[in-house]
N, C-alpha and C positions, 0 to 999 in steps of 0.2 A: 421885303415882301417875298421871301424865298420859301415860305411854308404857309399855305392857305387852302381853304376849301370854298368852293363855289356851289351854292345850292341851285340845282336845275329844276327841281320839283319838290313840293312840300305837302302835296295832298295825299290822302289815303284812299285806296280802292277805286275811286272815280275822280275825274277832273273837277276842279272848281274853276270858275271864270277867272280867278286871279292866281290859281296855283296848278302847276303841272304835277305829273306823277313822279314818284321817287327816283332821284338820281343826284349823286354828288360827284364833283370832280375835285380830287385832292392834287395839289401841285406842291412838289418838294424839289427845290433847287433845279428847276427847269424840267423836271420829269412830271408826267401827268398820269394819274390813275383814276379810273371811273368806278364808282361804287353804285351798283344797281342801275337798271336801265329801263325804266317804265316807258310806256307808249309815249312817243313824242320827244324822247330825249334828244335826238339829233336836231330837231327843230329848236329846242331850247339851247343847244350848243351854239347854233348859228346866231340865235337871238342875243346871246350873252357873250359872244366872242371867245368861246372855248376853242383852242387849237386842236381840232378833232384828230388830225393826223399824228399829233404828238402823244396821244394816249397809247401806252404800251401794254397795260394790263387792265382787265375788267374783273371786278369782284361782285358776284351775285349772292346776296344774302339768303334768298330762298326762292322757291318757284311758284309764288303767287303772281298773277299776271301784272299787277301794278308795279312789280319790281323787275320784270324781265321781258315784257311783250315788245319793248322797243329794240331789243337786241338784234333780231334778224334783220330789221330794217337798217340798223347801223352797220352791220357786217356787210350787207349788200351795197350800201353806199360806198364803203371802203373799197369794195371790189370794183364798182363803177368808176371810182376815182383812181384806179390802178395803184392802190397801195402796194408797197413792196415789203415794208417792215413787218416782222412777225408780230402777232397779237396773242396775248396770253389771257385765258379765261379761267378763273377760279370759281368753282361752283359745286353743288351737289351733283351726283353722277347722272341723273336723268336729263340734265340740260344738254349734255353732249348728244344724246339720242334725239332730242327735240330738234336741235339745230341741224344735225346730220339729215334728218328726215326732211326738213324744210329746204335744205340745199339740194338734196336729191330730187325732190318733187319739182323744183324749178330748173333742174339740170344745170346747176351752177357749180363750177369748179373755181374756187376763190383764187384771186391773183396773188395772194399773200399767204404765208404760213399761219395757220391757226392752231394753237396748242391749248388743250384742255387739261386742267389740273383739278383733280377730284378732292372736294372737302368731304371727309367722312362724317356721317351723321353723329352728332354729339361730340365731335372732336375739338380739341384745342391744340393748335400746332402753329409753328412758323411757316408761312406760305412762301415768303420771299425775303431775301436778305442780301445786302451788299455792304460795302464799307461805310455807308452813310445812313442807311435806313433799314429797319426790319418791319415786316407786315405780318401780323399773326391773326389767328381766328379763334373764336370761342363760341360755345353753344348758347342759344337763346331758348326761351320757352314759348313755343308757338304751336299752331295746329298741324303744321308739317315741319320737317327738319329746317331749322333756320340758324344762321350764324351771324355774329357780329365781327367787327374787324378793328384792329389796333395798329396804328401807324406810329412807330417809335424812332425818333432820331438817334443816331449813334455817333460816337467819337466827337463830342462837342469840344471845341477848342477854347483855350483861355482867350480873353479879350484884352487887347493892348490898351494901355493908358496913353492916349494921343499926346497929352501935354508933356509926358516924359519921353516918349519915343521920337517925336518930331525934331527936337533940337539935336538929336544924336546923329541924324543923317545916316542911318544904318543901311546897309545893302539890302536889297529885296529878299534875299535868301534868309536873312536874319528873322524876318517876320514870322515865317512858318515855324522856324525852330523855337522861337520864344512862345508862340501860341501852343506848341506842343508841351510847354512847361520845361523846356531845356534851356540852360544858360548858353549865351553866345559869346565867343571870344573874338575880339577885334584884332586887326593886324598888329597893333601896338601892344598886344597882350592884355588890354583892358577887358575885364569880364563883365558882361551885361547880364545881370541876374533876372531871370524870368519872374521871380516872385516880387521884384521891385518895380518892374515896368509893365506888369499885366495883372489882371484880376482872375480869380478862380473861375473856371468854366461854370456857366449856369447849368441848372438841371436840364437834361435833354427835353425837347418839346415832343408832344405826342397828341394824336387825334384818335378818339375812340368813337366808334359808330355802332349804336344799338338800334337795329331796325326793329321790325315787328316782334314784340315780345310781351308776355304777361309780366307782372311785377315779380321780380326774382332777385334776391340779394346774392344769388350765386354768381352774378356777373361782376360783383364788386372787386374781387381779387384781380380780375383781368383788366379792369379799367382804372384801378386805383391811382390817384395822382395825375390823371390825364390833364394836359394843358387845356384841351377843349373836348368836351363830350357832346355828341349828338345822341339824343334819346327820343324815341317816339313818344308822343303825347296825343294820342288820337282823340281822346275825349276829355271833357271836364269830369271831375269826380262826381259820380252818380248819374252821368248821362248815358253810359253804355246801354243800348237797347235790349241786350240779351246777356244771359249768363256766359254764353260762349265767347262773346266779344269781351266781356269783363275779364275772362280768364286768359285770353290770348292777346290782349292789347293793354297798354298802359295809359293811365290818365295823367294829366299835367301835375297833379300833386305827387303821384308815385314816381314820375320821372325826376322831379326835384328831390325827393327823398333818396333816390339812388345816387344822384349827384352829390348830395351831402354826405352820405355814408362812404362814398368812394373818395371824398375829399378832392374832387376835381377843381380846377381853377374857374372854368366857365362852362355853361350849359347852353346848348341850342335845343329847343324843343321843336318837333315837326311831325310830319305824317298826320296832318290834321284832317278830321272828318269834314266832308264837304258841307255838312250841316251848318258849319260856322262861317259866317260872312265877315266877322271881325274876330281877331285873335286876342284882343285885349283881355277877355275873361280868362282864357287859358294862361296867358302870361301873368296876370295878376295872381292867379291861384298858385302857379309855380314859384313865383317870387316870394310868396309867404314862407316857403320852406327852403328856398335856395335863391338868394337875391341876385346873384350873378347869372341871370337867365335872360336870354334873348330868343325871339321867335325866328324860325327858318323863313326867309323871304326869298322867293324865286329871283335869281339873278344876282343876289347879294354875295359878296366875297367876305369871308370871315378869316382874319389873320390869326395865325397861331404863333404868338410872340413869346420870347423869353419873359420870365416873370418881372424883370426890372425894366422892361420896355413899355 
């Protein structure tokens, strides 16, 4: 369970009695990243056991209120809790002005360093990268500038075959060498071949996040082959009440079509209109076009596993 996403909110625009506003927490090998921060996000964090102080970066997809109105409250709570660790926010440029104005109006000087990183309108770029993970962004089709995010695992190691390794009583240093695909020579000059005691590294795991967006196959190259895709599915096909909503939001059928065209492994649909008290019709519609679909459920943790797990 070293790579998973927790849904903190799955409703769109307004609260539903069973669903909060959009926020996801991605955990990767002990690191925590927040995607979007709708009103009430910090309450959902406490409710579902998210380690708030471990969040190092926040990614805001766009500046509609249901995706960022909870941010100033979260930043203020961190201040009251005497956070010291730096916090990084990746967003479109106007968010920095909004947060700065709110802090200045309350005469608040945060107790921790806050760093803003601008996502340029319409851009696709790597936002963050280290030896184990890269996080990139890509444009979506919405009524205001909006971006999706792609979390990609890096440097996946070979997996050791326990039945072959255990009888050898190898020193601990040998494990990492063999996982890197290199042979290991014992003190008696015996050569342990990596190809014989380990399996090829599996494809790297990934998580793609497509927030508010109209149907657009332009996202397919950015999310192709994702282990897990989250895609908004605000309405049932034919239910959008206006041409504007049909143009800038996706229905459950369209979300499933994108998943199929991108050949992802699994799909989570979410960002549901508050008009729906049951999600079964949206799920049934999506599964007609992409069977490996599940609904976003507040508080649920979705594992991002290797294909053979």
